[in-house]
N, C-alpha and C positions, 0 to 999 in steps of 0.2 A: 505493499499499500504505499509507503514511502518513494517505494522507486515512482510509482506513479505520478501521485500529486507532486511529485520533482520533476518531473520530465514535463505533464499536462500544467503545470500550475497560471500560464497566460492562457490556454483556452481554457480554463475551468472561469478563472477572476475576467476576462472577456464575455462567456455567454452570464456571469451575473448582472454585468455592469448592462449587457444588452436586455434581458430581463429587467431592469432596474430603467432603463431608457423606455422599452416598451409598457412598462405600470406606466410611467410618470403621462406617455402621451393618450395613455386609455384614458385613465384620471380623468386629463384635458379633455376629451372630446364628450365623455360620459357627465362630469359636471359644467362642463361648459363653460371653461377657466383656462384663459388666455397666458395665462401662469405659470398652468402645468403643461400645458404644448408649447412653453418658449425653453424651459427647464430639459424636456424634451430630446430637442434640437441640439439643446448643449449637450445632450449624455448620450447622443445619439453614434458623436464619434470616437469615443473614449472604448470600445471594445474594440475597433480598427488599428486605433493609437496603441493600445499594450500590445496587442497582435506583433504589429511593427518591429514595436521596440523590442521584443521577446525576440524576433527574427533577425534584426542586426544585432542584439549583445550575443546568439549562438553563432553567428559569421564570428564577429568576431575575439570570443571565447575558442572556437574550432580555430582560425587561424591563428595564434599564437600558440596555444598547446599544440599543432603541427610543426610551427617552426622551432620549437622549443626544444625536438626530438631528436 
């Protein structure tokens, strides 16, 4: 389980952020509140950003590990 979380933590975190954004969007449409809709638009970028940073960090880590061997 520890290895699974270590490998897939960016995907788990991005999925939680996606659910948060979708919840805010649904609350905004059900409650007819522009405040929730604006927050949903802001948080919609979080999952992609988390995954892109995770990819960049892993590429750098792999590059430095292969370079030092």
